[in-house]
Gaussian input, Z-matrix of N, CA and C with variables (Angstrom, degrees):
# hf/3-21g

backbone

0 1
 N
 C     1     B1
 C     2     B2     1     A1
 N     3     B3     2     A2     1     D1
 C     4     B4     3     A3     2     D2
 C     5     B5     4     A4     3     D3
 N     6     B6     5     A5     4     D4
 C     7     B7     6     A6     5     D5
 C     8     B8     7     A7     6     D6
 N     9     B9     8     A8     7     D7
 C    10    B10     9     A9     8     D8
 C    11    B11    10    A10     9     D9
 N    12    B12    11    A11    10    D10
 C    13    B13    12    A12    11    D11
 C    14    B14    13    A13    12    D12
 N    15    B15    14    A14    13    D13
 C    16    B16    15    A15    14    D14
 C    17    B17    16    A16    15    D15
 N    18    B18    17    A17    16    D16
 C    19    B19    18    A18    17    D17
 C    20    B20    19    A19    18    D18
 N    21    B21    20    A20    19    D19
 C    22    B22    21    A21    20    D20
 C    23    B23    22    A22    21    D21
 N    24    B24    23    A23    22    D22
 C    25    B25    24    A24    23    D23
 C    26    B26    25    A25    24    D24
 N    27    B27    26    A26    25    D25
 C    28    B28    27    A27    26    D26
 C    29    B29    28    A28    27    D27
 N    30    B30    29    A29    28    D28
 C    31    B31    30    A30    29    D29
 C    32    B32    31    A31    30    D30
 N    33    B33    32    A32    31    D31
 C    34    B34    33    A33    32    D32
 C    35    B35    34    A34    33    D33
 N    36    B36    35    A35    34    D34
 C    37    B37    36    A36    35    D35
 C    38    B38    37    A37    36    D36
 N    39    B39    38    A38    37    D37
 C    40    B40    39    A39    38    D38
 C    41    B41    40    A40    39    D39
 N    42    B42    41    A41    40    D40
 C    43    B43    42    A42    41    D41
 C    44    B44    43    A43    42    D42
 N    45    B45    44    A44    43    D43
 C    46    B46    45    A45    44    D44
 C    47    B47    46    A46    45    D45
 N    48    B48    47    A47    46    D46
 C    49    B49    48    A48    47    D47
 C    50    B50    49    A49    48    D48
 N    51    B51    50    A50    49    D49
 C    52    B52    51    A51    50    D50
 C    53    B53    52    A52    51    D51
 N    54    B54    53    A53    52    D52
 C    55    B55    54    A54    53    D53
 C    56    B56    55    A55    54    D54
 N    57    B57    56    A56    55    D55
 C    58    B58    57    A57    56    D56
 C    59    B59    58    A58    57    D57
 N    60    B60    59    A59    58    D58
 C    61    B61    60    A60    59    D59
 C    62    B62    61    A61    60    D60
 N    63    B63    62    A62    61    D61
 C    64    B64    63    A63    62    D62
 C    65    B65    64    A64    63    D63
 N    66    B66    65    A65    64    D64
 C    67    B67    66    A66    65    D65
 C    68    B68    67    A67    66    D66
 N    69    B69    68    A68    67    D67
 C    70    B70    69    A69    68    D68
 C    71    B71    70    A70    69    D69
 N    72    B72    71    A71    70    D70
 C    73    B73    72    A72    71    D71
 C    74    B74    73    A73    72    D72
 N    75    B75    74    A74    73    D73
 C    76    B76    75    A75    74    D74
 C    77    B77    76    A76    75    D75
 N    78    B78    77    A77    76    D76
 C    79    B79    78    A78    77    D77
 C    80    B80    79    A79    78    D78
 N    81    B81    80    A80    79    D79
 C    82    B82    81    A81    80    D80
 C    83    B83    82    A82    81    D81
 N    84    B84    83    A83    82    D82
 C    85    B85    84    A84    83    D83
 C    86    B86    85    A85    84    D84
 N    87    B87    86    A86    85    D85
 C    88    B88    87    A87    86    D86
 C    89    B89    88    A88    87    D87
 N    90    B90    89    A89    88    D88
 C    91    B91    90    A90    89    D89
 C    92    B92    91    A91    90    D90
 N    93    B93    92    A92    91    D91
 C    94    B94    93    A93    92    D92
 C    95    B95    94    A94    93    D93
 N    96    B96    95    A95    94    D94
 C    97    B97    96    A96    95    D95
 C    98    B98    97    A97    96    D96
 N    99    B99    98    A98    97    D97
 C   100   B100    99    A99    98    D98
 C   101   B101   100   A100    99    D99
 N   102   B102   101   A101   100   D100
 C   103   B103   102   A102   101   D101
 C   104   B104   103   A103   102   D102
 N   105   B105   104   A104   103   D103
 C   106   B106   105   A105   104   D104
 C   107   B107   106   A106   105   D105
 N   108   B108   107   A107   106   D106
 C   109   B109   108   A108   107   D107
 C   110   B110   109   A109   108   D108
 N   111   B111   110   A110   109   D109
 C   112   B112   111   A111   110   D110
 C   113   B113   112   A112   111   D111
 N   114   B114   113   A113   112   D112
 C   115   B115   114   A114   113   D113
 C   116   B116   115   A115   114   D114
 N   117   B117   116   A116   115   D115
 C   118   B118   117   A117   116   D116
 C   119   B119   118   A118   117   D117
 N   120   B120   119   A119   118   D118
 C   121   B121   120   A120   119   D119
 C   122   B122   121   A121   120   D120
 N   123   B123   122   A122   121   D121
 C   124   B124   123   A123   122   D122
 C   125   B125   124   A124   123   D123
 N   126   B126   125   A125   124   D124
 C   127   B127   126   A126   125   D125
 C   128   B128   127   A127   126   D126
 N   129   B129   128   A128   127   D127
 C   130   B130   129   A129   128   D128
 C   131   B131   130   A130   129   D129
 N   132   B132   131   A131   130   D130
 C   133   B133   132   A132   131   D131
 C   134   B134   133   A133   132   D132
 N   135   B135   134   A134   133   D133
 C   136   B136   135   A135   134   D134
 C   137   B137   136   A136   135   D135
 N   138   B138   137   A137   136   D136
 C   139   B139   138   A138   137   D137
 C   140   B140   139   A139   138   D138
 N   141   B141   140   A140   139   D139
 C   142   B142   141   A141   140   D140
 C   143   B143   142   A142   141   D141
 N   144   B144   143   A143   142   D142
 C   145   B145   144   A144   143   D143
 C   146   B146   145   A145   144   D144
 N   147   B147   146   A146   145   D145
 C   148   B148   147   A147   146   D146
 C   149   B149   148   A148   147   D147
 N   150   B150   149   A149   148   D148
 C   151   B151   150   A150   149   D149
 C   152   B152   151   A151   150   D150
 N   153   B153   152   A152   151   D151
 C   154   B154   153   A153   152   D152
 C   155   B155   154   A154   153   D153
 N   156   B156   155   A155   154   D154
 C   157   B157   156   A156   155   D155
 C   158   B158   157   A157   156   D156
 N   159   B159   158   A158   157   D157
 C   160   B160   159   A159   158   D158
 C   161   B161   160   A160   159   D159
 N   162   B162   161   A161   160   D160
 C   163   B163   162   A162   161   D161
 C   164   B164   163   A163   162   D162
 N   165   B165   164   A164   163   D163
 C   166   B166   165   A165   164   D164
 C   167   B167   166   A166   165   D165
 N   168   B168   167   A167   166   D166
 C   169   B169   168   A168   167   D167
 C   170   B170   169   A169   168   D168
 N   171   B171   170   A170   169   D169
 C   172   B172   171   A171   170   D170
 C   173   B173   172   A172   171   D171
 N   174   B174   173   A173   172   D172
 C   175   B175   174   A174   173   D173
 C   176   B176   175   A175   174   D174
 N   177   B177   176   A176   175   D175
 C   178   B178   177   A177   176   D176
 C   179   B179   178   A178   177   D177
 N   180   B180   179   A179   178   D178
 C   181   B181   180   A180   179   D179
 C   182   B182   181   A181   180   D180
 N   183   B183   182   A182   181   D181
 C   184   B184   183   A183   182   D182
 C   185   B185   184   A184   183   D183
 N   186   B186   185   A185   184   D184
 C   187   B187   186   A186   185   D185
 C   188   B188   187   A187   186   D186
 N   189   B189   188   A188   187   D187
 C   190   B190   189   A189   188   D188
 C   191   B191   190   A190   189   D189
 N   192   B192   191   A191   190   D190
 C   193   B193   192   A192   191   D191
 C   194   B194   193   A193   192   D192
 N   195   B195   194   A194   193   D193
 C   196   B196   195   A195   194   D194
 C   197   B197   196   A196   195   D195
 N   198   B198   197   A197   196   D196
 C   199   B199   198   A198   197   D197
 C   200   B200   199   A199   198   D198
 N   201   B201   200   A200   199   D199
 C   202   B202   201   A201   200   D200
 C   203   B203   202   A202   201   D201
 N   204   B204   203   A203   202   D202
 C   205   B205   204   A204   203   D203
 C   206   B206   205   A205   204   D204
 N   207   B207   206   A206   205   D205
 C   208   B208   207   A207   206   D206
 C   209   B209   208   A208   207   D207
 N   210   B210   209   A209   208   D208
 C   211   B211   210   A210   209   D209
 C   212   B212   211   A211   210   D210
 N   213   B213   212   A212   211   D211
 C   214   B214   213   A213   212   D212
 C   215   B215   214   A214   213   D213
 N   216   B216   215   A215   214   D214
 C   217   B217   216   A216   215   D215
 C   218   B218   217   A217   216   D216
 N   219   B219   218   A218   217   D217
 C   220   B220   219   A219   218   D218
 C   221   B221   220   A220   219   D219
 N   222   B222   221   A221   220   D220
 C   223   B223   222   A222   221   D221
 C   224   B224   223   A223   222   D222
 N   225   B225   224   A224   223   D223
 C   226   B226   225   A225   224   D224
 C   227   B227   226   A226   225   D225
 N   228   B228   227   A227   226   D226
 C   229   B229   228   A228   227   D227
 C   230   B230   229   A229   228   D228
 N   231   B231   230   A230   229   D229
 C   232   B232   231   A231   230   D230
 C   233   B233   232   A232   231   D231
 N   234   B234   233   A233   232   D232
 C   235   B235   234   A234   233   D233
 C   236   B236   235   A235   234   D234
 N   237   B237   236   A236   235   D235
 C   238   B238   237   A237   236   D236
 C   239   B239   238   A238   237   D237
 N   240   B240   239   A239   238   D238
 C   241   B241   240   A240   239   D239
 C   242   B242   241   A241   240   D240
 N   243   B243   242   A242   241   D241
 C   244   B244   243   A243   242   D242
 C   245   B245   244   A244   243   D243
 N   246   B246   245   A245   244   D244
 C   247   B247   246   A246   245   D245
 C   248   B248   247   A247   246   D246

   B1=1.4367
   B2=1.5159
   B3=1.2967
   B4=1.4559
   B5=1.5089
   B6=1.3041
   B7=1.4568
   B8=1.5207
   B9=1.3074
   B10=1.4541
   B11=1.5216
   B12=1.3351
   B13=1.4636
   B14=1.5123
   B15=1.3128
   B16=1.4496
   B17=1.5126
   B18=1.3166
   B19=1.4484
   B20=1.5228
   B21=1.3065
   B22=1.4541
   B23=1.5205
   B24=1.3267
   B25=1.4552
   B26=1.5191
   B27=1.3221
   B28=1.4577
   B29=1.5078
   B30=1.3099
   B31=1.4571
   B32=1.5224
   B33=1.3028
   B34=1.4596
   B35=1.5112
   B36=1.2865
   B37=1.4549
   B38=1.5156
   B39=1.3236
   B40=1.4610
   B41=1.5253
   B42=1.3174
   B43=1.4663
   B44=1.5148
   B45=1.3304
   B46=1.4628
   B47=1.5240
   B48=1.3083
   B49=1.4544
   B50=1.5228
   B51=1.3054
   B52=1.4574
   B53=1.5232
   B54=1.3178
   B55=1.4555
   B56=1.5321
   B57=1.3142
   B58=1.4698
   B59=1.5230
   B60=1.2809
   B61=1.4603
   B62=1.5168
   B63=1.3073
   B64=1.4653
   B65=1.5113
   B66=1.3173
   B67=1.4522
   B68=1.5175
   B69=1.3069
   B70=1.4585
   B71=1.5139
   B72=1.3098
   B73=1.4470
   B74=1.5092
   B75=1.3038
   B76=1.4522
   B77=1.5227
   B78=1.3081
   B79=1.4513
   B80=1.5252
   B81=1.3285
   B82=1.4700
   B83=1.5275
   B84=1.3185
   B85=1.4644
   B86=1.5244
   B87=1.3203
   B88=1.4577
   B89=1.5262
   B90=1.3185
   B91=1.4662
   B92=1.5261
   B93=1.3193
   B94=1.4662
   B95=1.5227
   B96=1.3267
   B97=1.4680
   B98=1.5197
   B99=1.3379
   B100=1.4608
   B101=1.5217
   B102=1.3505
   B103=1.4662
   B104=1.5306
   B105=1.3223
   B106=1.4641
   B107=1.5268
   B108=1.3350
   B109=1.4690
   B110=1.5231
   B111=1.3210
   B112=1.4675
   B113=1.5246
   B114=1.3414
   B115=1.4663
   B116=1.5217
   B117=1.3414
   B118=1.4673
   B119=1.5243
   B120=1.3137
   B121=1.4731
   B122=1.5177
   B123=1.3295
   B124=1.4607
   B125=1.5271
   B126=1.3103
   B127=1.4783
   B128=1.5208
   B129=1.3314
   B130=1.4613
   B131=1.5224
   B132=1.3260
   B133=1.4550
   B134=1.5152
   B135=1.3385
   B136=1.4598
   B137=1.5278
   B138=1.3400
   B139=1.4648
   B140=1.5315
   B141=1.3298
   B142=1.4571
   B143=1.5308
   B144=1.3271
   B145=1.4575
   B146=1.5160
   B147=1.3180
   B148=1.4643
   B149=1.5210
   B150=1.3127
   B151=1.4707
   B152=1.5253
   B153=1.3339
   B154=1.4612
   B155=1.5208
   B156=1.3217
   B157=1.4607
   B158=1.5244
   B159=1.3124
   B160=1.4595
   B161=1.5294
   B162=1.3300
   B163=1.4628
   B164=1.5265
   B165=1.3263
   B166=1.4574
   B167=1.5232
   B168=1.3226
   B169=1.4618
   B170=1.5265
   B171=1.3243
   B172=1.4576
   B173=1.5216
   B174=1.3377
   B175=1.4589
   B176=1.5302
   B177=1.3269
   B178=1.4628
   B179=1.5217
   B180=1.3177
   B181=1.4569
   B182=1.5324
   B183=1.3205
   B184=1.4658
   B185=1.5213
   B186=1.3317
   B187=1.4630
   B188=1.5211
   B189=1.3340
   B190=1.4588
   B191=1.5228
   B192=1.3324
   B193=1.4649
   B194=1.5259
   B195=1.3316
   B196=1.4615
   B197=1.5203
   B198=1.3224
   B199=1.4631
   B200=1.5353
   B201=1.3084
   B202=1.4773
   B203=1.5233
   B204=1.3348
   B205=1.4625
   B206=1.5193
   B207=1.3264
   B208=1.4637
   B209=1.5253
   B210=1.3227
   B211=1.4699
   B212=1.5227
   B213=1.3280
   B214=1.4648
   B215=1.5207
   B216=1.3321
   B217=1.4649
   B218=1.5261
   B219=1.3301
   B220=1.4609
   B221=1.5220
   B222=1.3343
   B223=1.4652
   B224=1.5326
   B225=1.3416
   B226=1.4607
   B227=1.5254
   B228=1.3181
   B229=1.4563
   B230=1.5293
   B231=1.3170
   B232=1.4676
   B233=1.5255
   B234=1.3277
   B235=1.4683
   B236=1.5294
   B237=1.3148
   B238=1.4552
   B239=1.5250
   B240=1.3376
   B241=1.4582
   B242=1.5338
   B243=1.3347
   B244=1.4632
   B245=1.5167
   B246=1.3259
   B247=1.4843
   B248=1.4697
   A1=109.87
   A2=116.18
   A3=120.37
   A4=113.07
   A5=118.22
   A6=120.97
   A7=111.25
   A8=117.48
   A9=119.94
   A10=113.33
   A11=118.90
   A12=118.34
   A13=112.38
   A14=117.75
   A15=120.87
   A16=114.01
   A17=118.99
   A18=121.50
   A19=112.80
   A20=118.41
   A21=119.78
   A22=110.49
   A23=117.22
   A24=120.93
   A25=115.55
   A26=120.28
   A27=120.56
   A28=115.46
   A29=118.92
   A30=120.32
   A31=112.32
   A32=118.62
   A33=120.36
   A34=110.97
   A35=117.57
   A36=121.62
   A37=109.67
   A38=116.26
   A39=120.66
   A40=108.18
   A41=115.68
   A42=121.33
   A43=108.09
   A44=117.13
   A45=117.73
   A46=109.92
   A47=116.63
   A48=121.04
   A49=109.42
   A50=115.88
   A51=121.65
   A52=111.17
   A53=117.50
   A54=120.17
   A55=112.41
   A56=116.66
   A57=125.14
   A58=114.33
   A59=116.72
   A60=120.77
   A61=107.64
   A62=115.64
   A63=118.49
   A64=109.32
   A65=116.12
   A66=121.37
   A67=107.27
   A68=116.47
   A69=121.38
   A70=109.50
   A71=115.26
   A72=119.00
   A73=111.59
   A74=114.80
   A75=122.12
   A76=109.77
   A77=117.25
   A78=122.65
   A79=107.37
   A80=116.05
   A81=121.22
   A82=111.80
   A83=117.60
   A84=120.36
   A85=111.21
   A86=116.97
   A87=120.15
   A88=110.80
   A89=117.03
   A90=120.48
   A91=109.04
   A92=116.70
   A93=122.09
   A94=111.72
   A95=117.90
   A96=120.09
   A97=111.69
   A98=116.71
   A99=121.16
   A100=110.92
   A101=116.34
   A102=120.83
   A103=108.79
   A104=118.80
   A105=122.07
   A106=113.93
   A107=117.55
   A108=120.37
   A109=112.58
   A110=117.31
   A111=121.10
   A112=112.60
   A113=116.95
   A114=121.64
   A115=110.58
   A116=115.87
   A117=120.83
   A118=107.47
   A119=116.16
   A120=120.90
   A121=111.15
   A122=115.01
   A123=119.95
   A124=109.88
   A125=117.26
   A126=121.43
   A127=113.18
   A128=115.69
   A129=120.07
   A130=113.08
   A131=116.70
   A132=121.04
   A133=114.36
   A134=116.88
   A135=120.74
   A136=109.35
   A137=116.94
   A138=119.84
   A139=110.30
   A140=115.94
   A141=121.08
   A142=111.35
   A143=116.20
   A144=120.93
   A145=110.11
   A146=115.22
   A147=119.45
   A148=107.86
   A149=115.97
   A150=121.53
   A151=107.03
   A152=115.47
   A153=120.56
   A154=112.74
   A155=118.08
   A156=119.23
   A157=110.40
   A158=117.00
   A159=121.17
   A160=110.94
   A161=116.93
   A162=120.82
   A163=109.43
   A164=117.13
   A165=120.82
   A166=111.56
   A167=117.12
   A168=120.67
   A169=110.70
   A170=116.83
   A171=121.04
   A172=110.58
   A173=117.42
   A174=120.51
   A175=111.51
   A176=116.61
   A177=119.69
   A178=110.59
   A179=117.20
   A180=121.73
   A181=110.88
   A182=117.20
   A183=121.08
   A184=110.74
   A185=117.37
   A186=120.84
   A187=110.55
   A188=116.70
   A189=120.35
   A190=111.81
   A191=117.07
   A192=120.41
   A193=110.75
   A194=116.20
   A195=120.44
   A196=111.29
   A197=117.09
   A198=120.98
   A199=110.04
   A200=116.38
   A201=120.32
   A202=110.94
   A203=117.11
   A204=120.18
   A205=110.58
   A206=116.94
   A207=120.97
   A208=110.70
   A209=116.93
   A210=119.87
   A211=111.03
   A212=116.99
   A213=120.54
   A214=110.90
   A215=117.13
   A216=120.06
   A217=110.92
   A218=116.74
   A219=120.90
   A220=110.28
   A221=117.11
   A222=120.86
   A223=111.03
   A224=115.78
   A225=120.25
   A226=110.64
   A227=116.70
   A228=121.87
   A229=110.92
   A230=115.89
   A231=120.25
   A232=111.01
   A233=117.05
   A234=119.54
   A235=111.06
   A236=117.34
   A237=120.45
   A238=111.34
   A239=116.50
   A240=119.24
   A241=111.35
   A242=115.99
   A243=121.06
   A244=111.12
   A245=116.32
   A246=121.11
   A247=111.78
   D1=150.65
   D2=-179.46
   D3=-76.88
   D4=-8.71
   D5=-179.08
   D6=-56.40
   D7=-34.90
   D8=-175.26
   D9=-70.06
   D10=-16.00
   D11=177.51
   D12=-96.64
   D13=-3.43
   D14=-177.34
   D15=-66.20
   D16=-20.95
   D17=-177.88
   D18=-85.23
   D19=-16.59
   D20=-177.42
   D21=-77.76
   D22=144.34
   D23=-171.18
   D24=-68.60
   D25=-21.78
   D26=-173.67
   D27=-94.65
   D28=9.20
   D29=-172.54
   D30=-67.99
   D31=-45.90
   D32=-178.53
   D33=-90.51
   D34=87.17
   D35=-176.95
   D36=-91.47
   D37=127.08
   D38=177.63
   D39=-101.02
   D40=126.98
   D41=178.60
   D42=-131.47
   D43=143.10
   D44=176.97
   D45=-64.84
   D46=137.94
   D47=179.86
   D48=-105.00
   D49=-177.62
   D50=-178.38
   D51=-59.60
   D52=-37.93
   D53=-178.34
   D54=-87.13
   D55=14.22
   D56=175.48
   D57=67.31
   D58=15.98
   D59=172.19
   D60=-100.86
   D61=154.31
   D62=176.43
   D63=-72.59
   D64=138.57
   D65=173.08
   D66=-118.51
   D67=144.91
   D68=-176.85
   D69=-107.94
   D70=145.59
   D71=-179.66
   D72=-153.36
   D73=179.55
   D74=178.90
   D75=-95.74
   D76=151.87
   D77=176.04
   D78=-85.74
   D79=117.58
   D80=-173.73
   D81=-57.20
   D82=-39.13
   D83=-179.38
   D84=-62.95
   D85=-34.48
   D86=-179.76
   D87=-77.97
   D88=-36.95
   D89=176.39
   D90=-62.79
   D91=-39.09
   D92=-179.25
   D93=-58.44
   D94=-35.33
   D95=-179.51
   D96=-67.68
   D97=-26.45
   D98=-179.48
   D99=-88.85
   D100=-46.49
   D101=-178.30
   D102=-154.72
   D103=100.25
   D104=-178.12
   D105=-59.67
   D106=-23.87
   D107=179.61
   D108=-69.50
   D109=-14.56
   D110=-178.75
   D111=-92.34
   D112=11.71
   D113=-176.52
   D114=-121.49
   D115=133.04
   D116=171.26
   D117=-92.03
   D118=145.10
   D119=-175.68
   D120=-114.19
   D121=155.78
   D122=176.51
   D123=-84.02
   D124=-173.65
   D125=-177.51
   D126=-62.18
   D127=-27.33
   D128=179.89
   D129=-87.72
   D130=0.65
   D131=179.69
   D132=84.82
   D133=7.43
   D134=179.22
   D135=-85.45
   D136=148.72
   D137=178.14
   D138=-58.18
   D139=128.69
   D140=-177.08
   D141=-108.92
   D142=-48.89
   D143=-179.45
   D144=-157.46
   D145=159.20
   D146=173.96
   D147=-76.02
   D148=144.13
   D149=176.18
   D150=-85.47
   D151=88.39
   D152=-172.59
   D153=-61.20
   D154=-31.78
   D155=177.27
   D156=-62.15
   D157=-40.81
   D158=179.30
   D159=-75.24
   D160=-36.52
   D161=178.83
   D162=-62.11
   D163=-46.00
   D164=-179.75
   D165=-60.95
   D166=-43.16
   D167=179.25
   D168=-64.22
   D169=-42.01
   D170=179.77
   D171=-65.31
   D172=-42.54
   D173=179.50
   D174=-64.82
   D175=-40.61
   D176=177.44
   D177=-62.04
   D178=-43.82
   D179=178.73
   D180=-60.70
   D181=-45.33
   D182=179.42
   D183=-65.60
   D184=-39.19
   D185=177.30
   D186=-60.95
   D187=-45.75
   D188=-179.40
   D189=-62.41
   D190=-38.88
   D191=176.99
   D192=-61.55
   D193=-47.10
   D194=-179.03
   D195=-66.66
   D196=-36.03
   D197=178.24
   D198=-63.32
   D199=-43.73
   D200=177.85
   D201=-62.75
   D202=-40.27
   D203=177.73
   D204=-62.81
   D205=-43.12
   D206=-179.77
   D207=-63.93
   D208=-41.45
   D209=177.65
   D210=-62.45
   D211=-42.77
   D212=179.95
   D213=-65.24
   D214=-41.52
   D215=178.00
   D216=-62.46
   D217=-39.64
   D218=177.95
   D219=-62.91
   D220=-45.09
   D221=178.70
   D222=-61.87
   D223=-43.55
   D224=179.08
   D225=-61.47
   D226=-44.15
   D227=-179.65
   D228=-63.21
   D229=-46.06
   D230=-179.55
   D231=-63.59
   D232=-38.83
   D233=179.40
   D234=-67.56
   D235=-33.17
   D236=177.57
   D237=-71.42
   D238=-32.88
   D239=176.74
   D240=-65.54
   D241=-35.80
   D242=-179.81
   D243=-67.62
   D244=-36.22
   D245=-177.41
   D246=-72.73

């Protein structure tokens, strides 16, 4: 999960974009430590960029899992209150 890289200082990198606004992104080297499949590599095999399409899908999947857990915990809690 990407949660483990959230504490490191270099995760939110701001770089000027084409429209001269700052854009934020992930540091590919740090993403690689969590999940190498989420990183695209250059010709030399070095981490080049995070695969944002895959990152978004993975984050959505993790969110849905946690949402289901929260719903189940709520149901369990409510059923215990009734008893």
